[in-house]
PDB file as gemmi writes it, atoms N, CA and C in Angstrom:
CRYST1    1.000    1.000    1.000  90.00  90.00  90.00 P 1                      
ATOM      1  N   MET A   1      40.100 -32.555 -30.502  1.00  0.00           N  
ATOM      2  CA  MET A   1      40.400 -31.169 -30.700  1.00  0.00           C  
ATOM      3  C   MET A   1      41.494 -30.769 -29.711  1.00  0.00           C  
ATOM      4  N   PRO A   2      42.521 -30.107 -30.209  1.00  0.00           N  
ATOM      5  CA  PRO A   2      43.628 -29.765 -29.324  1.00  0.00           C  
ATOM      6  C   PRO A   2      43.224 -28.659 -28.354  1.00  0.00           C  
ATOM      7  N   HIS A   3      43.780 -28.720 -27.200  1.00  0.00           N  
ATOM      8  CA  HIS A   3      43.509 -27.730 -26.162  1.00  0.00           C  
ATOM      9  C   HIS A   3      44.398 -26.517 -26.392  1.00  0.00           C  
ATOM     10  N   LEU A   4      43.760 -25.373 -26.532  1.00  0.00           N  
ATOM     11  CA  LEU A   4      44.514 -24.141 -26.740  1.00  0.00           C  
ATOM     12  C   LEU A   4      44.763 -23.466 -25.394  1.00  0.00           C  
ATOM     13  N   PRO A   5      45.934 -22.977 -25.216  1.00  0.00           N  
ATOM     14  CA  PRO A   5      46.193 -22.275 -23.955  1.00  0.00           C  
ATOM     15  C   PRO A   5      45.392 -20.962 -23.913  1.00  0.00           C  
ATOM     16  N   MET A   6      44.878 -20.650 -22.721  1.00  0.00           N  
ATOM     17  CA  MET A   6      44.057 -19.458 -22.551  1.00  0.00           C  
ATOM     18  C   MET A   6      44.919 -18.333 -21.996  1.00  0.00           C  
ATOM     19  N   PRO A   7      44.767 -17.124 -22.532  1.00  0.00           N  
ATOM     20  CA  PRO A   7      45.521 -16.006 -21.958  1.00  0.00           C  
ATOM     21  C   PRO A   7      45.138 -15.774 -20.508  1.00  0.00           C  
ATOM     22  N   ARG A   8      46.001 -15.119 -19.800  1.00  0.00           N  
ATOM     23  CA  ARG A   8      45.881 -15.019 -18.370  1.00  0.00           C  
ATOM     24  C   ARG A   8      44.598 -14.331 -17.880  1.00  0.00           C  
ATOM     25  N   GLY A   9      44.149 -13.223 -18.338  1.00  0.00           N  
ATOM     26  CA  GLY A   9      42.992 -12.510 -17.813  1.00  0.00           C  
ATOM     27  C   GLY A   9      41.662 -12.994 -18.370  1.00  0.00           C  
ATOM     28  N   LEU A  10      41.695 -13.922 -19.299  1.00  0.00           N  
ATOM     29  CA  LEU A  10      40.479 -14.358 -19.967  1.00  0.00           C  
ATOM     30  C   LEU A  10      39.707 -15.408 -19.190  1.00  0.00           C  
ATOM     31  N   GLU A  11      40.316 -16.053 -18.245  1.00  0.00           N  
ATOM     32  CA  GLU A  11      39.648 -17.103 -17.476  1.00  0.00           C  
ATOM     33  C   GLU A  11      38.447 -16.555 -16.699  1.00  0.00           C  
ATOM     34  N   PHE A  12      38.577 -15.355 -16.162  1.00  0.00           N  
ATOM     35  CA  PHE A  12      37.495 -14.740 -15.403  1.00  0.00           C  
ATOM     36  C   PHE A  12      36.263 -14.531 -16.290  1.00  0.00           C  
ATOM     37  N   TRP A  13      36.478 -14.094 -17.527  1.00  0.00           N  
ATOM     38  CA  TRP A  13      35.346 -13.810 -18.422  1.00  0.00           C  
ATOM     39  C   TRP A  13      34.664 -15.080 -18.900  1.00  0.00           C  
ATOM     40  N   THR A  14      35.402 -16.167 -18.988  1.00  0.00           N  
ATOM     41  CA  THR A  14      34.753 -17.415 -19.383  1.00  0.00           C  
ATOM     42  C   THR A  14      33.844 -17.929 -18.278  1.00  0.00           C  
ATOM     43  N   LEU A  15      34.163 -17.614 -17.022  1.00  0.00           N  
ATOM     44  CA  LEU A  15      33.293 -18.006 -15.920  1.00  0.00           C  
ATOM     45  C   LEU A  15      31.974 -17.225 -15.958  1.00  0.00           C  
ATOM     46  N   LEU A  16      32.035 -15.984 -16.394  1.00  0.00           N  
ATOM     47  CA  LEU A  16      30.829 -15.153 -16.463  1.00  0.00           C  
ATOM     48  C   LEU A  16      29.983 -15.426 -17.706  1.00  0.00           C  
ATOM     49  N   ASP A  17      30.514 -16.231 -18.612  1.00  0.00           N  
ATOM     50  CA  ASP A  17      29.812 -16.516 -19.864  1.00  0.00           C  
ATOM     51  C   ASP A  17      28.437 -17.138 -19.600  1.00  0.00           C  
ATOM     52  N   ALA A  18      28.335 -18.054 -18.675  1.00  0.00           N  
ATOM     53  CA  ALA A  18      27.055 -18.710 -18.377  1.00  0.00           C  
ATOM     54  C   ALA A  18      26.066 -17.719 -17.782  1.00  0.00           C  
ATOM     55  N   ALA A  19      26.538 -16.826 -16.930  1.00  0.00           N  
ATOM     56  CA  ALA A  19      25.655 -15.826 -16.331  1.00  0.00           C  
ATOM     57  C   ALA A  19      25.144 -14.856 -17.381  1.00  0.00           C  
ATOM     58  N   PHE A  20      26.012 -14.428 -18.282  1.00  0.00           N  
ATOM     59  CA  PHE A  20      25.589 -13.522 -19.352  1.00  0.00           C  
ATOM     60  C   PHE A  20      24.591 -14.198 -20.288  1.00  0.00           C  
ATOM     61  N   GLU A  21      24.819 -15.453 -20.551  1.00  0.00           N  
ATOM     62  CA  GLU A  21      23.925 -16.186 -21.437  1.00  0.00           C  
ATOM     63  C   GLU A  21      22.535 -16.330 -20.813  1.00  0.00           C  
ATOM     64  N   ALA A  22      22.460 -16.593 -19.517  1.00  0.00           N  
ATOM     65  CA  ALA A  22      21.174 -16.701 -18.826  1.00  0.00           C  
ATOM     66  C   ALA A  22      20.456 -15.350 -18.791  1.00  0.00           C  
ATOM     67  N   ALA A  23      21.207 -14.278 -18.568  1.00  0.00           N  
ATOM     68  CA  ALA A  23      20.602 -12.942 -18.546  1.00  0.00           C  
ATOM     69  C   ALA A  23      20.070 -12.561 -19.912  1.00  0.00           C  
ATOM     70  N   ALA A  24      20.779 -12.905 -20.956  1.00  0.00           N  
ATOM     71  CA  ALA A  24      20.326 -12.597 -22.313  1.00  0.00           C  
ATOM     72  C   ALA A  24      19.074 -13.388 -22.658  1.00  0.00           C  
ATOM     73  N   ALA A  25      18.994 -14.637 -22.223  1.00  0.00           N  
ATOM     74  CA  ALA A  25      17.801 -15.444 -22.490  1.00  0.00           C  
ATOM     75  C   ALA A  25      16.584 -14.873 -21.765  1.00  0.00           C  
ATOM     76  N   ALA A  26      16.766 -14.439 -20.524  1.00  0.00           N  
ATOM     77  CA  ALA A  26      15.659 -13.850 -19.766  1.00  0.00           C  
ATOM     78  C   ALA A  26      15.223 -12.526 -20.373  1.00  0.00           C  
ATOM     79  N   ALA A  27      16.164 -11.728 -20.832  1.00  0.00           N  
ATOM     80  CA  ALA A  27      15.831 -10.433 -21.424  1.00  0.00           C  
ATOM     81  C   ALA A  27      15.109 -10.605 -22.750  1.00  0.00           C  
ATOM     82  N   SER A  28      15.476 -11.623 -23.506  1.00  0.00           N  
ATOM     83  CA  SER A  28      14.821 -11.819 -24.802  1.00  0.00           C  
ATOM     84  C   SER A  28      13.370 -12.262 -24.629  1.00  0.00           C  
ATOM     85  N   LYS A  29      13.043 -12.886 -23.502  1.00  0.00           N  
ATOM     86  CA  LYS A  29      11.661 -13.285 -23.263  1.00  0.00           C  
ATOM     87  C   LYS A  29      10.787 -12.075 -22.943  1.00  0.00           C  
ATOM     88  N   ARG A  30      11.376 -11.054 -22.304  1.00  0.00           N  
ATOM     89  CA  ARG A  30      10.601  -9.877 -21.899  1.00  0.00           C  
ATOM     90  C   ARG A  30      10.685  -8.727 -22.883  1.00  0.00           C  
ATOM     91  N   ILE A  31      11.396  -8.891 -23.962  1.00  0.00           N  
ATOM     92  CA  ILE A  31      11.579  -7.787 -24.900  1.00  0.00           C  
ATOM     93  C   ILE A  31      10.273  -7.414 -25.593  1.00  0.00           C  
ATOM     94  N   HIS A  32       9.369  -8.376 -25.749  1.00  0.00           N  
ATOM     95  CA  HIS A  32       8.103  -8.068 -26.425  1.00  0.00           C  
ATOM     96  C   HIS A  32       7.255  -7.098 -25.604  1.00  0.00           C  
ATOM     97  N   LEU A  33       7.423  -7.086 -24.283  1.00  0.00           N  
ATOM     98  CA  LEU A  33       6.677  -6.139 -23.458  1.00  0.00           C  
ATOM     99  C   LEU A  33       7.144  -4.705 -23.702  1.00  0.00           C  
ATOM    100  N   ALA A  34       8.430  -4.535 -23.904  1.00  0.00           N  
ATOM    101  CA  ALA A  34       8.955  -3.193 -24.125  1.00  0.00           C  
ATOM    102  C   ALA A  34       8.645  -2.687 -25.525  1.00  0.00           C  
ATOM    103  N   LEU A  35       8.501  -3.600 -26.477  1.00  0.00           N  
ATOM    104  CA  LEU A  35       8.292  -3.191 -27.864  1.00  0.00           C  
ATOM    105  C   LEU A  35       6.827  -3.113 -28.279  1.00  0.00           C  
ATOM    106  N   ARG A  36       5.908  -3.521 -27.415  1.00  0.00           N  
ATOM    107  CA  ARG A  36       4.499  -3.483 -27.812  1.00  0.00           C  
ATOM    108  C   ARG A  36       4.015  -2.033 -27.918  1.00  0.00           C  
ATOM    109  N   PRO A  37       3.094  -1.786 -28.812  1.00  0.00           N  
ATOM    110  CA  PRO A  37       2.614  -0.412 -28.969  1.00  0.00           C  
ATOM    111  C   PRO A  37       1.814   0.035 -27.750  1.00  0.00           C  
ATOM    112  N   ARG A  38       1.997   1.265 -27.365  1.00  0.00           N  
ATOM    113  CA  ARG A  38       1.275   1.811 -26.222  1.00  0.00           C  
ATOM    114  C   ARG A  38      -0.084   2.320 -26.680  1.00  0.00           C  
ATOM    115  N   ARG A  39      -1.068   2.156 -25.778  1.00  0.00           N  
ATOM    116  CA  ARG A  39      -2.410   2.629 -26.100  1.00  0.00           C  
ATOM    117  C   ARG A  39      -2.443   4.141 -26.050  1.00  0.00           C  
ATOM    118  N   LYS A  40      -3.156   4.706 -26.998  1.00  0.00           N  
ATOM    119  CA  LYS A  40      -3.356   6.143 -26.997  1.00  0.00           C  
ATOM    120  C   LYS A  40      -4.843   6.376 -26.853  1.00  0.00           C  
ATOM    121  N   GLY A  41      -5.199   7.269 -25.963  1.00  0.00           N  
ATOM    122  CA  GLY A  41      -6.614   7.529 -25.769  1.00  0.00           C  
ATOM    123  C   GLY A  41      -6.823   8.794 -24.967  1.00  0.00           C  
ATOM    124  N   SER A  42      -8.067   9.088 -24.734  1.00  0.00           N  
ATOM    125  CA  SER A  42      -8.397  10.311 -24.000  1.00  0.00           C  
ATOM    126  C   SER A  42      -8.852   9.964 -22.588  1.00  0.00           C  
ATOM    127  N   TYR A  43      -8.225   8.990 -21.989  1.00  0.00           N  
ATOM    128  CA  TYR A  43      -8.618   8.554 -20.661  1.00  0.00           C  
ATOM    129  C   TYR A  43      -7.696   9.124 -19.587  1.00  0.00           C  
ATOM    130  N   LYS A  44      -7.117  10.267 -19.849  1.00  0.00           N  
ATOM    131  CA  LYS A  44      -6.213  10.875 -18.877  1.00  0.00           C  
ATOM    132  C   LYS A  44      -7.015  11.453 -17.721  1.00  0.00           C  
ATOM    133  N   THR A  45      -6.473  11.348 -16.528  1.00  0.00           N  
ATOM    134  CA  THR A  45      -7.133  11.862 -15.338  1.00  0.00           C  
ATOM    135  C   THR A  45      -7.059  13.375 -15.330  1.00  0.00           C  
ATOM    136  N   ARG A  46      -8.203  13.991 -15.073  1.00  0.00           N  
ATOM    137  CA  ARG A  46      -8.222  15.445 -14.989  1.00  0.00           C  
ATOM    138  C   ARG A  46      -7.704  15.892 -13.637  1.00  0.00           C  
ATOM    139  N   LYS A  47      -7.069  17.029 -13.646  1.00  0.00           N  
ATOM    140  CA  LYS A  47      -6.599  17.663 -12.427  1.00  0.00           C  
ATOM    141  C   LYS A  47      -7.358  18.975 -12.272  1.00  0.00           C  
ATOM    142  N   PRO A  48      -7.639  19.382 -11.055  1.00  0.00           N  
ATOM    143  CA  PRO A  48      -8.322  20.659 -10.864  1.00  0.00           C  
ATOM    144  C   PRO A  48      -7.471  21.810 -11.392  1.00  0.00           C  
ATOM    145  N   GLY A  49      -8.137  22.796 -11.934  1.00  0.00           N  
ATOM    146  CA  GLY A  49      -7.424  23.951 -12.467  1.00  0.00           C  
ATOM    147  C   GLY A  49      -8.284  24.664 -13.498  1.00  0.00           C  
ATOM    148  N   PHE A  50      -7.644  25.245 -14.494  1.00  0.00           N  
ATOM    149  CA  PHE A  50      -8.370  25.994 -15.517  1.00  0.00           C  
ATOM    150  C   PHE A  50      -9.290  25.105 -16.352  1.00  0.00           C  
ATOM    151  N   ALA A  51      -8.971  23.833 -16.471  1.00  0.00           N  
ATOM    152  CA  ALA A  51      -9.774  22.921 -17.289  1.00  0.00           C  
ATOM    153  C   ALA A  51     -11.043  22.455 -16.578  1.00  0.00           C  
ATOM    154  N   THR A  52     -11.218  22.804 -15.302  1.00  0.00           N  
ATOM    155  CA  THR A  52     -12.393  22.376 -14.546  1.00  0.00           C  
ATOM    156  C   THR A  52     -13.093  23.566 -13.904  1.00  0.00           C  
ATOM    157  N   PRO A  53     -13.682  24.449 -14.707  1.00  0.00           N  
ATOM    158  CA  PRO A  53     -14.289  25.659 -14.134  1.00  0.00           C  
ATOM    159  C   PRO A  53     -15.516  25.371 -13.276  1.00  0.00           C  
ATOM    160  N   LEU A  54     -16.305  24.363 -13.624  1.00  0.00           N  
ATOM    161  CA  LEU A  54     -17.488  24.047 -12.829  1.00  0.00           C  
ATOM    162  C   LEU A  54     -17.098  23.519 -11.451  1.00  0.00           C  
ATOM    163  N   TRP A  55     -16.064  22.696 -11.405  1.00  0.00           N  
ATOM    164  CA  TRP A  55     -15.620  22.196 -10.103  1.00  0.00           C  
ATOM    165  C   TRP A  55     -15.054  23.334  -9.254  1.00  0.00           C  
ATOM    166  N   ASN A  56     -14.364  24.281  -9.878  1.00  0.00           N  
ATOM    167  CA  ASN A  56     -13.805  25.402  -9.125  1.00  0.00           C  
ATOM    168  C   ASN A  56     -14.918  26.204  -8.452  1.00  0.00           C  
ATOM    169  N   VAL A  57     -16.022  26.433  -9.162  1.00  0.00           N  
ATOM    170  CA  VAL A  57     -17.158  27.161  -8.583  1.00  0.00           C  
ATOM    171  C   VAL A  57     -17.794  26.340  -7.473  1.00  0.00           C  
ATOM    172  N   CYS A  58     -17.970  25.052  -7.722  1.00  0.00           N  
ATOM    173  CA  CYS A  58     -18.583  24.170  -6.725  1.00  0.00           C  
ATOM    174  C   CYS A  58     -17.736  24.122  -5.458  1.00  0.00           C  
ATOM    175  N   ALA A  59     -16.436  24.002  -5.595  1.00  0.00           N  
ATOM    176  CA  ALA A  59     -15.548  23.949  -4.432  1.00  0.00           C  
ATOM    177  C   ALA A  59     -15.601  25.260  -3.653  1.00  0.00           C  
ATOM    178  N   THR A  60     -15.691  26.375  -4.349  1.00  0.00           N  
ATOM    179  CA  THR A  60     -15.780  27.669  -3.671  1.00  0.00           C  
ATOM    180  C   THR A  60     -17.076  27.781  -2.882  1.00  0.00           C  
ATOM    181  N   LEU A  61     -18.195  27.333  -3.465  1.00  0.00           N  
ATOM    182  CA  LEU A  61     -19.480  27.379  -2.765  1.00  0.00           C  
ATOM    183  C   LEU A  61     -19.492  26.463  -1.539  1.00  0.00           C  
ATOM    184  N   ILE A  62     -18.887  25.296  -1.669  1.00  0.00           N  
ATOM    185  CA  ILE A  62     -18.849  24.358  -0.541  1.00  0.00           C  
ATOM    186  C   ILE A  62     -17.965  24.924   0.572  1.00  0.00           C  
ATOM    187  N   LYS A  63     -16.834  25.525   0.214  1.00  0.00           N  
ATOM    188  CA  LYS A  63     -15.940  26.085   1.227  1.00  0.00           C  
ATOM    189  C   LYS A  63     -16.620  27.209   2.002  1.00  0.00           C  
ATOM    190  N   LYS A  64     -17.495  27.976   1.356  1.00  0.00           N  
ATOM    191  CA  LYS A  64     -18.210  29.042   2.059  1.00  0.00           C  
ATOM    192  C   LYS A  64     -19.145  28.480   3.121  1.00  0.00           C  
ATOM    193  N   GLU A  65     -19.681  27.284   2.881  1.00  0.00           N  
ATOM    194  CA  GLU A  65     -20.587  26.660   3.840  1.00  0.00           C  
ATOM    195  C   GLU A  65     -19.844  25.960   4.977  1.00  0.00           C  
ATOM    196  N   LEU A  66     -18.541  25.813   4.852  1.00  0.00           N  
ATOM    197  CA  LEU A  66     -17.756  25.072   5.847  1.00  0.00           C  
ATOM    198  C   LEU A  66     -16.995  25.986   6.794  1.00  0.00           C  
ATOM    199  N   LYS A  67     -17.507  27.172   7.056  1.00  0.00           N  
ATOM    200  CA  LYS A  67     -16.831  28.119   7.943  1.00  0.00           C  
ATOM    201  C   LYS A  67     -16.969  27.741   9.414  1.00  0.00           C  
ATOM    202  N   VAL A  68     -18.044  27.063   9.773  1.00  0.00           N  
ATOM    203  CA  VAL A  68     -18.304  26.701  11.162  1.00  0.00           C  
ATOM    204  C   VAL A  68     -17.321  25.623  11.611  1.00  0.00           C  
ATOM    205  N   TYR A  69     -16.841  25.768  12.845  1.00  0.00           N  
ATOM    206  CA  TYR A  69     -15.894  24.808  13.398  1.00  0.00           C  
ATOM    207  C   TYR A  69     -16.507  23.404  13.440  1.00  0.00           C  
ATOM    208  N   GLY A  70     -15.814  22.415  12.914  1.00  0.00           N  
ATOM    209  CA  GLY A  70     -16.261  21.027  12.930  1.00  0.00           C  
ATOM    210  C   GLY A  70     -17.109  20.626  11.737  1.00  0.00           C  
ATOM    211  N   SER A  71     -17.420  21.569  10.868  1.00  0.00           N  
ATOM    212  CA  SER A  71     -18.294  21.236   9.740  1.00  0.00           C  
ATOM    213  C   SER A  71     -17.591  20.365   8.700  1.00  0.00           C  
ATOM    214  N   LYS A  72     -16.273  20.531   8.541  1.00  0.00           N  
ATOM    215  CA  LYS A  72     -15.545  19.688   7.584  1.00  0.00           C  
ATOM    216  C   LYS A  72     -15.538  18.232   8.044  1.00  0.00           C  
ATOM    217  N   VAL A  73     -15.373  18.037   9.331  1.00  0.00           N  
ATOM    218  CA  VAL A  73     -15.356  16.676   9.872  1.00  0.00           C  
ATOM    219  C   VAL A  73     -16.726  16.025   9.681  1.00  0.00           C  
ATOM    220  N   ARG A  74     -17.780  16.774   9.963  1.00  0.00           N  
ATOM    221  CA  ARG A  74     -19.131  16.227   9.786  1.00  0.00           C  
ATOM    222  C   ARG A  74     -19.416  15.918   8.316  1.00  0.00           C  
ATOM    223  N   LEU A  75     -18.996  16.804   7.421  1.00  0.00           N  
ATOM    224  CA  LEU A  75     -19.203  16.552   5.992  1.00  0.00           C  
ATOM    225  C   LEU A  75     -18.413  15.325   5.539  1.00  0.00           C  
ATOM    226  N   ALA A  76     -17.186  15.198   6.000  1.00  0.00           N  
ATOM    227  CA  ALA A  76     -16.366  14.036   5.625  1.00  0.00           C  
ATOM    228  C   ALA A  76     -17.007  12.743   6.123  1.00  0.00           C  
ATOM    229  N   ARG A  77     -17.571  12.756   7.329  1.00  0.00           N  
ATOM    230  CA  ARG A  77     -18.267  11.564   7.845  1.00  0.00           C  
ATOM    231  C   ARG A  77     -19.504  11.266   7.015  1.00  0.00           C  
ATOM    232  N   TYR A  78     -20.243  12.309   6.637  1.00  0.00           N  
ATOM    233  CA  TYR A  78     -21.436  12.127   5.809  1.00  0.00           C  
ATOM    234  C   TYR A  78     -21.079  11.509   4.457  1.00  0.00           C  
ATOM    235  N   LEU A  79     -19.963  11.942   3.894  1.00  0.00           N  
ATOM    236  CA  LEU A  79     -19.538  11.424   2.591  1.00  0.00           C  
ATOM    237  C   LEU A  79     -18.853  10.064   2.703  1.00  0.00           C  
ATOM    238  N   GLY A  80     -18.388   9.714   3.897  1.00  0.00           N  
ATOM    239  CA  GLY A  80     -17.702   8.435   4.079  1.00  0.00           C  
ATOM    240  C   GLY A  80     -16.268   8.457   3.606  1.00  0.00           C  
ATOM    241  N   ILE A  81     -15.627   9.608   3.706  1.00  0.00           N  
ATOM    242  CA  ILE A  81     -14.230   9.740   3.288  1.00  0.00           C  
ATOM    243  C   ILE A  81     -13.440  10.360   4.436  1.00  0.00           C  
ATOM    244  N   PRO A  82     -12.115  10.212   4.419  1.00  0.00           N  
ATOM    245  CA  PRO A  82     -11.305  10.877   5.445  1.00  0.00           C  
ATOM    246  C   PRO A  82     -11.322  12.399   5.272  1.00  0.00           C  
ATOM    247  N   LYS A  83     -11.123  13.099   6.356  1.00  0.00           N  
ATOM    248  CA  LYS A  83     -11.113  14.564   6.307  1.00  0.00           C  
ATOM    249  C   LYS A  83      -9.985  15.073   5.401  1.00  0.00           C  
ATOM    250  N   GLN A  84      -8.878  14.379   5.379  1.00  0.00           N  
ATOM    251  CA  GLN A  84      -7.757  14.780   4.537  1.00  0.00           C  
ATOM    252  C   GLN A  84      -8.126  14.727   3.060  1.00  0.00           C  
ATOM    253  N   ARG A  85      -8.941  13.729   2.682  1.00  0.00           N  
ATOM    254  CA  ARG A  85      -9.366  13.626   1.284  1.00  0.00           C  
ATOM    255  C   ARG A  85     -10.256  14.803   0.912  1.00  0.00           C  
ATOM    256  N   LEU A  86     -11.155  15.188   1.833  1.00  0.00           N  
ATOM    257  CA  LEU A  86     -11.995  16.364   1.600  1.00  0.00           C  
ATOM    258  C   LEU A  86     -11.124  17.613   1.473  1.00  0.00           C  
ATOM    259  N   GLN A  87     -10.091  17.681   2.284  1.00  0.00           N  
ATOM    260  CA  GLN A  87      -9.140  18.799   2.198  1.00  0.00           C  
ATOM    261  C   GLN A  87      -8.467  18.821   0.831  1.00  0.00           C  
ATOM    262  N   ASP A  88      -8.088  17.659   0.303  1.00  0.00           N  
ATOM    263  CA  ASP A  88      -7.476  17.588  -1.030  1.00  0.00           C  
ATOM    264  C   ASP A  88      -8.438  18.086  -2.102  1.00  0.00           C  
ATOM    265  N   PHE A  89      -9.702  17.735  -1.973  1.00  0.00           N  
ATOM    266  CA  PHE A  89     -10.693  18.154  -2.961  1.00  0.00           C  
ATOM    267  C   PHE A  89     -10.911  19.666  -2.940  1.00  0.00           C  
ATOM    268  N   LEU A  90     -11.040  20.229  -1.766  1.00  0.00           N  
ATOM    269  CA  LEU A  90     -11.468  21.621  -1.657  1.00  0.00           C  
ATOM    270  C   LEU A  90     -10.312  22.613  -1.588  1.00  0.00           C  
ATOM    271  N   ASN A  91      -9.385  22.403  -0.706  1.00  0.00           N  
ATOM    272  CA  ASN A  91      -8.319  23.389  -0.518  1.00  0.00           C  
ATOM    273  C   ASN A  91      -7.050  23.047  -1.283  1.00  0.00           C  
ATOM    274  N   GLY A  92      -6.673  21.776  -1.251  1.00  0.00           N  
ATOM    275  CA  GLY A  92      -5.447  21.376  -1.917  1.00  0.00           C  
ATOM    276  C   GLY A  92      -5.565  21.451  -3.422  1.00  0.00           C  
ATOM    277  N   ARG A  93      -6.776  21.272  -3.912  1.00  0.00           N  
ATOM    278  CA  ARG A  93      -7.028  21.262  -5.357  1.00  0.00           C  
ATOM    279  C   ARG A  93      -6.060  20.323  -6.087  1.00  0.00           C  
ATOM    280  N   SER A  94      -5.782  19.188  -5.445  1.00  0.00           N  
ATOM    281  CA  SER A  94      -4.882  18.226  -6.072  1.00  0.00           C  
ATOM    282  C   SER A  94      -5.630  17.017  -6.606  1.00  0.00           C  
ATOM    283  N   ARG A  95      -6.916  16.895  -6.270  1.00  0.00           N  
ATOM    284  CA  ARG A  95      -7.711  15.748  -6.715  1.00  0.00           C  
ATOM    285  C   ARG A  95      -9.113  16.214  -7.072  1.00  0.00           C  
ATOM    286  N   LEU A  96      -9.765  15.406  -7.874  1.00  0.00           N  
ATOM    287  CA  LEU A  96     -11.169  15.631  -8.178  1.00  0.00           C  
ATOM    288  C   LEU A  96     -11.970  14.463  -7.627  1.00  0.00           C  
ATOM    289  N   PRO A  97     -13.134  14.718  -7.052  1.00  0.00           N  
ATOM    290  CA  PRO A  97     -13.964  13.600  -6.572  1.00  0.00           C  
ATOM    291  C   PRO A  97     -14.600  12.875  -7.750  1.00  0.00           C  
ATOM    292  N   ASP A  98     -14.986  11.626  -7.514  1.00  0.00           N  
ATOM    293  CA  ASP A  98     -15.666  10.884  -8.564  1.00  0.00           C  
ATOM    294  C   ASP A  98     -17.108  11.383  -8.687  1.00  0.00           C  
ATOM    295  N   ALA A  99     -17.855  10.814  -9.612  1.00  0.00           N  
ATOM    296  CA  ALA A  99     -19.205  11.299  -9.907  1.00  0.00           C  
ATOM    297  C   ALA A  99     -20.142  11.135  -8.715  1.00  0.00           C  
ATOM    298  N   GLU A 100     -20.121   9.992  -8.067  1.00  0.00           N  
ATOM    299  CA  GLU A 100     -21.012   9.752  -6.934  1.00  0.00           C  
ATOM    300  C   GLU A 100     -20.733  10.725  -5.795  1.00  0.00           C  
ATOM    301  N   LEU A 101     -19.476  10.945  -5.505  1.00  0.00           N  
ATOM    302  CA  LEU A 101     -19.104  11.861  -4.441  1.00  0.00           C  
ATOM    303  C   LEU A 101     -19.474  13.304  -4.786  1.00  0.00           C  
ATOM    304  N   THR A 102     -19.335  13.669  -6.045  1.00  0.00           N  
ATOM    305  CA  THR A 102     -19.729  15.014  -6.470  1.00  0.00           C  
ATOM    306  C   THR A 102     -21.225  15.216  -6.314  1.00  0.00           C  
ATOM    307  N   LEU A 103     -22.004  14.209  -6.680  1.00  0.00           N  
ATOM    308  CA  LEU A 103     -23.453  14.318  -6.515  1.00  0.00           C  
ATOM    309  C   LEU A 103     -23.838  14.429  -5.047  1.00  0.00           C  
ATOM    310  N   ARG A 104     -23.167  13.684  -4.194  1.00  0.00           N  
ATOM    311  CA  ARG A 104     -23.464  13.783  -2.761  1.00  0.00           C  
ATOM    312  C   ARG A 104     -23.072  15.145  -2.199  1.00  0.00           C  
ATOM    313  N   LEU A 105     -21.965  15.700  -2.699  1.00  0.00           N  
ATOM    314  CA  LEU A 105     -21.569  17.045  -2.280  1.00  0.00           C  
ATOM    315  C   LEU A 105     -22.609  18.082  -2.708  1.00  0.00           C  
ATOM    316  N   LEU A 106     -23.102  17.961  -3.938  1.00  0.00           N  
ATOM    317  CA  LEU A 106     -24.122  18.895  -4.419  1.00  0.00           C  
ATOM    318  C   LEU A 106     -25.427  18.735  -3.639  1.00  0.00           C  
ATOM    319  N   HIS A 107     -25.788  17.508  -3.307  1.00  0.00           N  
ATOM    320  CA  HIS A 107     -26.984  17.263  -2.498  1.00  0.00           C  
ATOM    321  C   HIS A 107     -26.833  17.890  -1.120  1.00  0.00           C  
ATOM    322  N   TRP A 108     -25.660  17.731  -0.507  1.00  0.00           N  
ATOM    323  CA  TRP A 108     -25.408  18.327   0.794  1.00  0.00           C  
ATOM    324  C   TRP A 108     -25.474  19.849   0.720  1.00  0.00           C  
ATOM    325  N   LEU A 109     -24.906  20.413  -0.350  1.00  0.00           N  
ATOM    326  CA  LEU A 109     -24.902  21.862  -0.515  1.00  0.00           C  
ATOM    327  C   LEU A 109     -26.322  22.400  -0.683  1.00  0.00           C  
ATOM    328  N   ALA A 110     -27.143  21.712  -1.480  1.00  0.00           N  
ATOM    329  CA  ALA A 110     -28.533  22.145  -1.683  1.00  0.00           C  
ATOM    330  C   ALA A 110     -29.313  22.055  -0.377  1.00  0.00           C  
ATOM    331  N   ALA A 111     -29.127  20.990   0.379  1.00  0.00           N  
ATOM    332  CA  ALA A 111     -29.837  20.841   1.650  1.00  0.00           C  
ATOM    333  C   ALA A 111     -29.361  21.884   2.653  1.00  0.00           C  
ATOM    334  N   LYS A 112     -28.098  22.174   2.666  1.00  0.00           N  
ATOM    335  CA  LYS A 112     -27.541  23.169   3.579  1.00  0.00           C  
ATOM    336  C   LYS A 112     -28.122  24.552   3.275  1.00  0.00           C  
ATOM    337  N   ARG A 113     -28.297  24.856   2.008  1.00  0.00           N  
ATOM    338  CA  ARG A 113     -28.866  26.148   1.612  1.00  0.00           C  
ATOM    339  C   ARG A 113     -30.349  26.252   1.992  1.00  0.00           C  
ATOM    340  N   GLU A 114     -31.035  25.109   2.074  1.00  0.00           N  
ATOM    341  CA  GLU A 114     -32.444  25.099   2.486  1.00  0.00           C  
ATOM    342  C   GLU A 114     -32.582  25.152   4.010  1.00  0.00           C  
ATOM    343  N   GLY A 115     -31.482  25.056   4.713  1.00  0.00           N  
ATOM    344  CA  GLY A 115     -31.523  25.093   6.162  1.00  0.00           C  
ATOM    345  C   GLY A 115     -31.435  23.734   6.812  1.00  0.00           C  
ATOM    346  N   LYS A 116     -31.344  22.686   6.045  1.00  0.00           N  
ATOM    347  CA  LYS A 116     -31.178  21.329   6.560  1.00  0.00           C  
ATOM    348  C   LYS A 116     -29.721  20.934   6.463  1.00  0.00           C  
ATOM    349  N   ASP A 117     -29.260  20.206   7.439  1.00  0.00           N  
ATOM    350  CA  ASP A 117     -27.879  19.722   7.382  1.00  0.00           C  
ATOM    351  C   ASP A 117     -27.904  18.207   7.545  1.00  0.00           C  
ATOM    352  N   HIS A 118     -27.646  17.503   6.448  1.00  0.00           N  
ATOM    353  CA  HIS A 118     -27.672  16.041   6.471  1.00  0.00           C  
ATOM    354  C   HIS A 118     -26.471  15.450   7.187  1.00  0.00           C  
ATOM    355  N   SER A 119     -25.452  16.250   7.419  1.00  0.00           N  
ATOM    356  CA  SER A 119     -24.232  15.708   8.021  1.00  0.00           C  
ATOM    357  C   SER A 119     -24.305  15.651   9.540  1.00  0.00           C  
ATOM    358  N   ILE A 120     -25.356  16.158  10.121  1.00  0.00           N  
ATOM    359  CA  ILE A 120     -25.486  16.123  11.595  1.00  0.00           C  
ATOM    360  C   ILE A 120     -26.062  14.797  12.031  1.00  0.00           C  
TER     361      ILE A 120                                                      
END                                                                             
């Protein structure tokens, strides 16, 4: 086969041909991940707000019991969580506690109303 002369600026692009070919091969292997159907379901995480009226009442009742200096720290130790996380649950309203933590909060609130404090 006769050798054809190559135009002047085309030599650079022929050097990149191997790199482009390798990139295209790698992209074609991962294309099935981008094209797979996404799951649809009702497993979205709830955020505190209008959709959680029971938690809003519970958080208000717990905050009323935490007026004493140091009570938030004691409650956080009783629950086994950082004080900042308790702050997120009650004041920040940016997170919701899981079921076990909610039950422990309700247990603490009921005991506190009876005059017992489990967090001491």
